[in-house]
N, C-alpha and C positions, 0 to 999 in steps of 0.2 A: 716525764712520766708517762708510761705507756698506755695504750688505750685499754687493756685489761685490767690494770690496775685504777685507772680513773673510773671505769665502769662499776668498779667494786665500791669506790667512795662515793657514787652518785646515788642520792635518796630517792630511788624508784618508786617508792609508796608516796612520798611527798609531792613529786612531779609527775605523778602517773598520768593525769590528763595533759599536762604539758608535753609529755615525750610522745603523744600521738600527733602533736602538732609539729614540732621541731626535729623529733628522731634522736637517737642516741648520739651519733656524732656532733651533731650541733649542739646537744646539751653538754657534751664534753669541752666543747670549746667555749660554750658560754661561762662555764664555772672556772674556767682559766683566765677569763677576760678581765682587763683593768679599766675603769672608766673615770673620767674626771668630769664632773657635772658644775659647773659654775652658774649661779643663780639659784637661789632657794625661795623665791616668790611660789604663787600657787602653780605656774606651769613646772618649774623645777621640782616643787614637791610630787608633782605627778610622775614625773620622769623617774625621780628617785624611787618611789613606792614601786612601780613597775619592775624597774630593773631588780630590786632587791627579792622582791616576791618572786620573780622567774628564776633568781639563783645565780646572777652575775658574780663572776669571782671576787672582785673587789670595786668598791665605789668610793672616790674620794669627793668629798662636798666642799664647794668654795663659795662663800658669800659673806663678806665681813661687814656688810651694811646692817644697820640697827632694824630690827622689827618696828613696823608702824600699823597704824590701825587699817590701813586699806589692804595690808597683806592678808588680814584674817578672813576677807570673803572667799579666799580660795586656798590659802595655806593651811592645811588642816594637822599639820604637826606642830602648829603654833597657836598660843593662846594669850590672853590678856596679861598673863604674868611674864610674858617674853618681851613685851613692849620694851624697846631700848637695846635688847640683847641682840648680839649678832645671829643673823638668820641660820647660819649653817651649824653654829655651835649650839643654838636652841633646839635645832631639828635633829642633831646627830643621835641623841638616846632614841628618840621615837623611831627612827629610819633603822637604827640597828635592830631594833626589837621585833621587827618584821621577819627576819630570817637569820637565825643564829650561824648559819653556815657562810653567810656573805661576810667579807671584811668590809667595815664602814669607818671611816676616819674623815678628818676635817683637815684642810689645808688653809692656813690663815694669812699667808703672804701672798704677794703679787703672783700672776701666773707668768713665769719665765720660761726660756727656751729650756734650759735644764729640766724643769718641772715635767714639761711635755714629754720629755723622751721616756717617761716611766708608764706611759698610757697608750693603749690601743686606740682608743676613742676619746674624743673631746667633745662635750656638749656645752654651748652658750646659751643662757636663756637670760632676759633682761639685761642685755648688754648694749652699748653704744656702738655705732658702726664702727668708729676707729679701733676700738678693741677686737670687734669681729675681724677686721682685716689685718690687723696685727698678729692675732692668734691664728686664724686661717692661714696667713703666710708660713708662719712656722709649723704648723701641721703639715702642711704640704711639702714643706722641706724635708720633713723625718718620716714621711709615710704614714702619719697618724690620722685616722678618720676624723672628720670634721663636721659637726653639725651645729645650726644656728637655729634656735626656736624661740617665738616670740608671740605673745596674745596683746592685743590692745582692744580693750571692749569686747566687741562682738566680732573680731577679725583675728585670724591667726596666720602665723608665716613659719614656714620650715625650709630650712636648705641643707642639703647634703653634699659634701666634696668626700669621696673615698679615694681619689687619686686618679692617675691617668690610666692605670691599667689593674683595675680591681676584678679579681676572678671571683664568680659566683659558683660556688660548687654543685649546689642543688637549688636550680631556679624555681622550682614550682612545690606548690603544697602538696599536690596529689602523689598517690604511691605509684612506682614504676608500672607501667603496663604489662601484664601476663596473659598468656592464652596458651590453651592446649594444642598439640600439633597431631594432625591427622596423618600428613605423609611430607616426605622430603625427597625430591628428586635429585638423582645424580646428574651433574651438567655444570655448563658454564652460561649463565648462571644458574644455581641450583633453585628450583621453585618449592617454597614452603606453602603447604595448604593447612589452613588451621580446621579445627574440628567446627563443626557446624553451628554450635552454640556461641563460638567466638567470631563468627564471619563478620558481625558489625561491630568489629574492633577499632581503636582509635589509634592505630599506628600510623605514621606519616612518612612520605620520602625522606630520607637522610637520617631517620631515627637509628641509633645504635642499640644492637641487641645482642644478648648472649643465650645460652642454652643449657638446659639441664635434664636429666633424667632420660635421655634419648637411648633407646636400645638399637643396636645395629651400627648406625652411623655415630659412633662414640667420639669421633674427633672433634665433633662439635661441642661436646660436653665441656662446660669451664673454658671455652674458647675466649680469646681477646675480643671486645666488642667489635661487631660486622655492622657496617651500615645496610640498609635495606632500601628497596624501592617497591611501591605498593602498585600492584597491578588491578586493572579495572575489574577484575572478577574476585578481588580481595586477597589473592594470594601474594606472596611475599618473595621478591628475588633477594636471595642472602649471599651473594657471591658465589664463587668456584667451588663445587663440591664434586669435581670429576673424579677425582682421587681419593675420594674417602669411601669407607665401607657402604655397603648397601643398607639404607634405613629398614628397620624391621617394625618398631612400633614404638608409642609413648613420647615422651619428652614435653617440655615446656620452653616457649620462648619468652625471654624476660627484656624489655626496656632497661637500657643502661643510659641515667640520664646524663647529659652532656653539660659540661661548665660553660659559662657564658663569661664574656669580659665587658666590663663596663668602663666607660672613659668619661671622668668628670672634669669640669673646668674648674680652676680657682676662684675664690669669692670676688676677688677684683675684677675677673672677667665677665664672671656670671651676673655681675651686677647690672652690667650694659647688655649683655646678651642673654637674657634670661630663658632657660628651659623650663616650663612650667607643665604640671601634670594637670591636666582639665579633660572633661569628656567632649567638648564641643568647642568650635572657632569662638563662639558667644563667650564661653566660659574662658577661654584663652585671653579673650580681649579685658574681661573683667579682671582676671588675675594680673595682666599686665599694667591695669590701673591700681590695682591695689599694692603692686610693687612699687610703683611711682610714689603712691601714697605714704609707704613705709620710708622710702629714702626722704621724702620731703619732711617726714615727722622727726627723722633723726637730724635734719639739717635743723629743724626749729628748735629741737633741745639743745643742740650745739651753740646756736645763736642766742636763746635766751636762759639756758640752764635749767629750763623746766619742760615738762610735757604740757600739752594745751589744757587749758582749764575745762571743766566739764561743761558743756554746750554753750562754751563762750563763742558767740559769732565771729567776733574779730579775730580770736585765734585761730577758727576754722579757716576763716578767709586767707589769713596768712599761710596756713598750710597748703591751701590751693594754689596760692600765687608761687610758692616755693616749688609745687609740683610742676606747675606750668614753665617754670624756668629750667628745669632740669634739661640735661642733654637727653636727647632721644635714645629710646631703647633701639637696639640693632637686631637685626637676624642673624643667624650663625655665618653668613658669608660677608657679614659687616655692612651690609646695607641697612639704612634706617627703616624702622617699622612705621608704616604710614597708618597709623591709629590714633583716633582723636582721644583726648583725655576726658573721661567722663567726671566732670567737675562735681556734679551731684553726688557720685559714690564718694569721691575724695572727700568733700564737705561733711557728709554724713559720717564716714570713718573718723574723721578729725573730732567732730563733736562729742562722739562717743569713746574716744580713745583713752581717755583717763581713767577708765573703768578696769577693774580686774574680777572676772567672773569664772566661778567654778565649773560652770558646765564646759566653757571654752578651754579652760585649762585642762580638763578631764580629756577632752576629745584629741587636742593638740599634743598632750603630754603622752596619749596612748600611741599616736602615730610616731613621735620622736622615739620612745622607747623601742618601739618596733623596728626602726631604722638603725638603732644601735645594736639591737638583735642581728640584724642583716649583716651590719659590719663585722661582728665578732664571729657569727656562726657561719658565715658566708653561706647562708641559706635564703632564699627569695630573692628577688630582684629590688635593688635599692631604687629610690625616689630619683628622678632624673629631671632637674634638680631642685627646683622650687615647687612648694605646695602651698596654696593660698586656700584657706577654708573662712568662710564667712556666714553669720546669721543675722544680719543686718534687718532681714524680714521681721524681726522680734520687736523691732522699733515702730512707732507710729508710722501709717501709711502716708503718702502723699495727701496734703489737704487737711490732716488731722494735726491738733497742736502738739509741738515738741516738747520735751521735758524744759524746764526753765533753769537758768543757773542756780539760781536760789534752792529750788527743791533738790537739785543735784549735789550741792556744795558738801564738804565733809561734815559729819557731825560728831567725830571723835568716838564711833562705835565700830564693832566688828564687822557692819554691813557697808562701810564706806565705799569700798570698792565697787560694790553692787549699785548703791544709791547714785554713784557718779554715771552710772548708764541710764537706769531707770527711775530715779528720784524717790523721795522719802514716802511719799503716798503710796507708790507701788510697793515699797518695804512693807509697809502696812498691811496692805491687802494679802501678801505672802504669809505674814504673821497670823494672820486670821483664818487659815485654813485648816480644814481638818481632812486627812488623807489617809487611805488605805492602801497599804503595800502588801503584796501578796507575793510571798519568797523573799527569804532572807539568805539566799545563797550568793554566788559571787557577784552577779548583776544587782542583787538586793542590797548586799553591803555597800556598793559603789553608790548606789541611790540614796541610802541612809546617809552616807558621809555628805553628798549632795545637798540632800534635805537640810542636814545640820549647818552646812556652809550658807545656804541661802537664806535659812531663817524659816523654813516652810513650817507652820504650826508652831511658832515659837511663841505667840501670844498666849494670854491667859484664856482658860477654856477651850483652848483649841490644840492640835497636836497631830502625831502621825500614829497609826495602828499597823503594827507589822505583824502579818500572820505566816507561821511556818512550823509544820509538825516535824521536821526533821531535827537531827542532832549532829553535832560539828563531829566530823571525821578528820583524820590527818591529813588525808588528800585534798581536804578543802584549804589548807594554809597557804598554798601557793597562788591562789586567786582572791580568796575571801579575806580580805585585808582587815576586817574588824576582828577576827578571831585569832587567838594564839595558842600554843601548845597546850596550856594548862585548860582551855577550854573545851577540849576533846572529850566527847560524849555528852555535853551540856546542850540543852535546847538552844538551837540557832536563834530562835525569835528573842529570847531573853537575853542572850550574849550580846546579840547585834543591838538591841535596844540599850542595854548598858553602856555599850562602846560608843555608840552616836550621842548618848547623852553627854558622854565625857568630851566629845568634840564641841558640843555646844550646850551648857547646862540650862540655857531657856528652852531647848527642845523637849516637848513633852511626847514621850514615846510609850505607847502601850502594846506589850508584846502579849500574842496569843498564840497557843501552841496547838490548837486545833484546826484541820485543814478547813479550806473554803470548798465545799462540795455539797451535793444534795442531802447529805446526812446531818449537815451542821447549819441548816437553813434557819433552825430556832436560836442559833446563837447570832448568825449575820442575818439579822431579821429585818422587817421593815423599819422598826425603830432604829436600829444599827445604821442601816443606809440613809436614814432621813438625816444623820447627823454628819454624813460624808460629803465632801465637795467634788472629790474625783477618787479615781483608782489608778494604781500603778501595778501592773502584773509583770513579776520576774520569775516566771516559773519555766520548768523545761519539758513540758509535754503539750502537744497541740490540745489533747483533751482537757488539760487544765485551763489552757488559754482560753479555749471555746466556752468552759463553763464561766470564767471570769467574765469573759465578754458578754454571755447571755445576760448575767446578773446587772451588767453596766446598763445593757439596753432595756432590762425590765425596770431600773430605776432611774433610768435616764441620766446616768452619770458619765461624765468624760473618762475615757480610759487610754492610758499611756502603756506601752507594753513594748518589751525588747527580749531579744534571744540572740545567742551565738552559736557557732560551731567552728571550731578551730579560729583561723583569721578571718572568718566571714561574721558578719553581724548584721542586725536589723533593728530599726526603731520604728513605731509606729504610733500614731495618734487617731482616736476616733471620738468625735465631738457630736453629741445629740443634735439632729436635725441639720447637721452642717456637713460632716463626712460621711462616708459610706461606713457601714458596720464591720466589725471582724468578720471576714468570709468563710462561711463553713467549707468553702471548697478547699480552703487550705488545709483543712483537716486530713492527715493521712494516717493509716494504720501503723502504729509503732509497734505492735507485736505481729509481723509476718509469720503467716503459716503456710507450710508445704503440705502438699499431699502426703499421706502416710507412706503410700506405696513406693512414692519417689524418694522419700527419704530412707525408707527401710532397705529397698532394693535396686532403684534406679537413679541414683544422685547424678546430677551434671555439673554442678558448682559447689564451691567449697562452702557455701551456706548450708547447703544439704548434708554436707558431712558434719558440720557443726552442730546442726540440729539433732543429728544422730547421736553424736558424741554427748550432747546435753541430755537426751532421753535415756542413754545409757546410763549416765551418772545419776538421774532421777530414779530410774527402775532398780539399778542395783543397791545403791547406798541410801534410799530414801524411802521410795514406797513399800519396798521388801521389808525393811527394818520395821515400819509402822505396822505393816500387816501381821508380820510374826509377833510383835508385842501385843498387838490386839487380841490374837488368840492364842497367846501362850499359855494361858490356864485351862483352856479347853481346846486342845489340838485338833480334835475330830471336825470341828467346826470349820477349819480348813478345807476339808472335803466337801462339808455340807453347804457353806455359805459363799465360798469364793469360787468363780468361774475357772474354766481351765486355763485360761491366759495368765492368771494371777499364780495359780499352782505350778506351771511352767516356769515363771519368773523366779519363784522361790527355788524350784529345781537348779535353775541356772545360778542362783547365789550360792548355793552348796557347791555347784560345780563338780570338779573331779575329786573332791574330797568325800569321804564316806560319814564323816562325823563334823561337828562344829569344829573349827579351828582352835588349837590351844598355843602355838607357837607362831614366830614370825616366819620360820620356814613353811608352816601350812599357809600362811598368807601369800608368800611368794609362789607356792605350788598351785594355789587358786589362781592368782594372777596370771601365771604362766598358761594355765590351762583356758582362761578367759581369753587371752591373746590368741591361743590356737583355734579357739570356736569361733571368735569374731572375724579373724582375718585371713583364715586359711579354710578351716572346714566348713563353716557357713557359705562360703564362697563357692566351694567345690560343690556342696548341695545344690546351690542356685544353679550352678553351670551343669549339674546332671539333669536337672529340670528344664532348663532352657540352654542346651548346648550351643557354642559360638556359631555353628552353622545352621542353626534352627530356622526354618523357613516358614512362613505365614501362608495361609490358605491363598493370598492374592498373589503370592511369589515374592514377597519382600522379605528380607531377612528381618529376623526379630530383632536381634542386635544391630540396629540402623537408627538413622536420623537422630532423636535425642536419647536414644538408650546406649550408654556405654558398657561395653563387655568387660566385666571385671576380670582379674587375676588374682589367685590366691597368692598370698606371701608366705614366704618361709622365714621362720624364726631365727634371727642371729642378733646374739646380745651384743655383738660388737657394733651393731648399727645404732646410732644415739636414739632415734625415735621408738624402736623396739624396747630398748632397755628403759627409756623414760617411762613408757606406758606400764611395764612391769612394776618398776619402782612405785609410781603414783598408785597404781591399782592395789598393789599389795599391802601400801600405808592405810589407804581409805578402808580396804577390807579390815585390817587390823583396828582402825578407830572405830569402825562399826561395832566390833566384837569386844572393844575395851580392852584390846591387847596392846603392847608396846610395839610401835613401829620401828624403822630404822631408815637413817639418812647415810648410813656408811656403804657408800657406791662400790668401792673396791671390793668389799665383803660380799657384796649382791652379785658383782660380776663373777666372783669365784663360785659362790654357790649355784649360780646359772649354769655354770660349766659342767658342775657335777649332777644337776637335776636332769632327767630324761624328759623329753617332751611327751604329752599325754598321747597314749596309744589310740589312733584313729577308732578302732572298734569300740574302746572305751568311751570316746566321745558320741559315737553312734548309739551305743546302748544308754547313755544319760540323756543326750539331746536328740529328740526326733528331728526328723528332716524339715518339718515345717512348724518352726516354733510359734507361729501364731495362731494355728488352729488346732494343734494336735490335743488329743484327749489322753490324759494320763490314765493307766490301767490301775487296779485297786493296789497292787503291790508298790507302785511308785507313790501312791498317795500315802499309803501306810508307813512307807520309809521317811516321807517328808514328815510327817506328823510326829514320828518317833524323834528324829533329830530336831525338831525345833520346839518340843512341848517341854524340854529341861533347860536348865541354864539361865543365866542372868539376861535381863532385857537388853536388846540390841540398842545402839544410838543412831537414830536417823540423823544424816548427814543433809543439812541444808546448804545448796551451793552457795557460796561466797567469793565474789570475784576480787575483793580488795586485800585479802590476806595471802599474799604470796608464799607463805609457809605451809599452807594447809594441803597442798596436793590437789586441790579441786581444779583449778585453770589447769595445771601439769596434766591431770587426767585426760580433760576434755581436749586440750590442744594435742596431745600425743594420740588420742583415739582418732579424732578427726584427721590428723595427718596419715595416719595409717590407712584409714577408710579411703582418703583421696589416692593414697598409692594404689589400692585395690583398683580403683576406677580410673586411673590416670588423669587424675584432676590435679590442677597446680594447687599445692597446699597452701594455707596460711601459717604464717609465723606465730609463736606463742603470743606475741602482743597483738597480732591482728585478731588471734583466736579470742584473746580476752576483751578486746574490744567489741567484737561482734556478739559474743555470748552476753557479756554483761551489759550490752547496750550502752557503752561508755560513749559520751560525747566528749570529742576533743576539745579542750578549752585552755585558754592562755588569758594572762592578766590584761594584756592589752587591749584585746578586743572587748573584753569586759568593760574595762573603762570607758571606752570610746563610746559604746553604745549608752551607756548611763550618761554621758555627757550629751548625746543627741537627744535622749529622753528630757534631760534638765532644760535644754533650748526649748522644747515644746512646751513643757510645764510653765515658763515664763509666759507664753501666749495663752495658755487656758486660764492662768490666775488672772491676767489682766481683764480689761473689758472686753466684751463679746467682738471675735474677730471673723472677718469673712473667710471663706474657704481658701483662697489664695495665699492666706497668712500662713497655712499649716505645711508641714512637710513630713512625708514618711522618708525614711533613709535606708540606704543599704551600703555596706562597706565590704572590702575585701585588703586586707591590709598586706596579705602576701602579693598581692598584684597592683597595689598602689591604687585602688579602686575606691571612690567615695561617690555615691550618687543620691540626689535628693530631689523629690518632686512632690508636686501638690497631689493630696490625695482625690479621690473622686468623689463625687457627690453622691448621696445617697439615692439609689435606684428608685424610680417612681412606680407603682404597682396601680393597676385600675380594675375596677370590676363595675361594670355599669356607670354611675355617676359618682362613685366612691374612689378617691385616691389616697395614696399612702406610701410611706416607707417603712424601713425596718424599725424607725424610732417611734412609730406611731402605735396607738393603742385604741380600742373601742371603749371609752369610759362609760361606766354606767353608775351614777351618783347614788350614794345610799338614799334610803327612804324610810319613813316611819309612819305605819308600821311597815316591816321589810316586803319586799317585792315578792310575789310568786313567780312561779316559771313562766306561766302565762303572761303576767305583766312585764316580764323580761323580754319574751320573744317579742311582745308588741312593742317595747321601747327600741329594740334594735332595728325593728322595722320602720319605726315611725322615725327615729333620729338618724339612722344610717343608710335607710332603704335596703335592708338585708332580710330576706326571707329564709330563715334558719331552715336548714335540712336536717342537721345533726348539731348536737352541743355536747362536749365532753369536758370532764376536769381530769387532767392526766390521761389514764386509759379508760376511765370510767364514762360509760355513755349515759348522759343525764336524759337526752330527748333525742327521738327519731320521727321525723314525719312519716316514715313508713310503719310505725307502729299501729296496732289496732286502736280504734277509738276506745274501747275499754281502758287500754293500757295508757293512753294519752289522758283519760279522764282521771286517772288515778295519780298522775303526776302533776298535770298543770296547775292544780289549786296548791300544792305545796310550796312553802317558803323556800327560796332557793338554797340557803344554808342547811334547812332540814333535809331538803333533796340531797344535796352533796354528801351530808352525814350518813344518811340512809344508804347511799348507793356506793360511794367511795370510801366510807368510813373515815371520812375527814372530821377532823377537830382542830379548830382555831388555835394556832400558836399565841402566847401572851403579846399582845401589842401589833398583832397583824392587822393590817389596814385593807387589804386587797385580795380577793379570791380571783385567781386567773383560770379563765375558761377558754375553749378552743370552739370554733366553729366551722361548718361548712354551710354552704348556700345553695339554693336551686338556681340551676343555670351556671353554675361556675366551671371552669376549664378544670383538666385533671391536675394542672401545675399551679392552680391559684393556692396562694398561702395567705389567709386572711390574717390580720392584726388580732392579737390577744384580746379577750375581753376582760377589763379590769373591773371587776364588779366590787364597789366598795363596801366595806363593812360597817 
């Protein structure tokens, strides 16, 4: 099947967010991939879920073992009704329902050499070492990529063998570098100078590049990739250009990604010479000790026929002894590693190894599935070759009593796998929690799955409240695994709550479809938060995260939060009085704005051209239609009430037409005129005003530094982007006027051959030279009023990024690309345009699952007894680059003023009194209790008191009851159940940057 046919079959709407991570070639390889997954306990279920959601071609499940109680703690495809049934067969239907485009089947026999020949990748989970060595040898023999993944309690292991010479076609997640060219010299070597805005480029010696859009030295356009050398001044040596034509202007240099070759060792060799992925030598040593611990565990199971019993000291000592007796690990040169075995680490691992935990399965299953993608897509560098991940800090610290074997013994319940690690007492604590989950999107779905599996809030009168105002969209289905096609357009919170309840019928979930923001504080009130034990945030904007964090600080609630972008993710934990708070410094503007003049006349980068194109869409197809509809019945009010800018906009909407359009051809004529206006006529007008050789008073050229001198374009319907603009603009114009459009591209091409270009004098008579400030004359105003006073209302078009059939993205992408051509700016592709304009965050199921697993590990610590700062972990991962980092959060910063010390978690409490305090007594209490002489007191933005007021004004305010004063000044009315009134103050003698704790005035 060729690429063109495959791309037609790819469901780009379903995988829209994932396409921004993998790209089309990788997605095409993924949907043809064949994978065998053996082992369907919790870890295997996670791998299967991720692969099917992401759209692997076919997945064969293999696990003939019967379902047991301990499986249910992490295996979400199984339930109590499946006990005794084959894990693979019981999981099949649920796995297949995740994605109808993926072929899912079960293999019931043994794994044989003939079977392996039908797969590109084989993944073993929950397998013994003997099977791993046998299957690994056969996979190596036949060039099949081979993975081993395993989790034991709070430790996970992953091994990859992709063969001796595995080629990675696209090693990085980053887009290829591009930069605009200023000049290229003739010579050996030719020297390429980049434009000023690209001087801080990221090109490196040895990078391969190619060229496009160069005028003059056209021999470079589309040439074979050339290696470059970066000079000290930032210029690039590009090889011999002596015999090329003289460079004239324009052009773009683009990086060509170089494939890389990876060489892996087979499992039998890698067992004794392990190459581990770890950020430091200390972590490498820890990984080596865990490597030996896993080897010893396999030996223990081989000798005894069973895993170690939960928290059994004798079994743990036996594992330690077996680890001590193992052959020493060796370096790649064959010499033995001189490293001591960390016996305490091995013992702790053995004591807790009988457990099966959902967060560990989520984390390791995500990494394993990402490695499968690397194998079949040949995108991103694979692991080299072992990864060990542990969260043993979840267990009691040294000196604290450990779980006892009796408390951790099986109960014959769905939490047995978790009880084996933490005990039945801890399980009871989990069931008695009430948590708020903010966000039921991709991360929220994974978290709800985790809550169901661990039993969070599964007790009576407890539970989870999930808040999300959004509805399910089809593009969600490749990551948000609680949703199905039938759920599209339904509220996410309600669908996710029902789906999570099906995973665990004991889980009590309350869905709320109203947002958590300042407008709903009467819903998420003092009473609401008084029943909440903790908050988990799975939101996708910094603004939303910041607001949730402020609520948690206000109510002193633990906050767990996670976020992703592509294959990068993070998970954080914030504990009152223990860790730092969510930092306001992390907040970035998500709606980047650019100066109007830059966007309109002096763009220098692709974002400027896209902003201009988006403004064009808004003005031409939305604002104008709304304005016309508003004044349709009183047309003279257009002249009376609208400014000249809006009147000029309406004139542009009519364009070269003399009347409202009646036919498809009228719409095409208008679109062609709009093309001529935007990309030819208006540029010529700008150059008449500011000629290319214009010199400023100080002798500098006007078109220099950051100003790019534009060039008018000549319409050519054979050029794809010219044609696509007219096609999109004409269809949008037709939609706005309620006329039928057309997708018949051959017919449109023939029509454009027959239509003349608008006469320049005609354009000049309709469009003034300065469209921003021009005043329209009475005759022009009268003409506009006559044209728009009759006829049906127009249909304002709201920009919608996710419908690829509505021409919205097509228009913006084509308009921005043409604008970029005007100014010699490297254009964005349609996909890049859609991502930037739609503010689409690249996303993939693996990263989502991984961060949810990391949050789940921190949840164990938060729910247990109070833990010191050193027990908690912030986490960051980058699956494309095999990077996982976890570190202890910072302690809350201590601030001081005179004798008062506080952190972000503190507040100035003012207890309620009867009768209620006056303003005077409140000020006296603050000075007596906290030593603060108040200078100003505010409630929100309302000023309640100022020391600078006149004595008469102070005399009026000071005797008032506090709530009476706030009601008078701020219009405040207490919400039902409100317990605290929050006030802010400043004090005499404070520094400018002093931020005092809020005053919590109890009602």
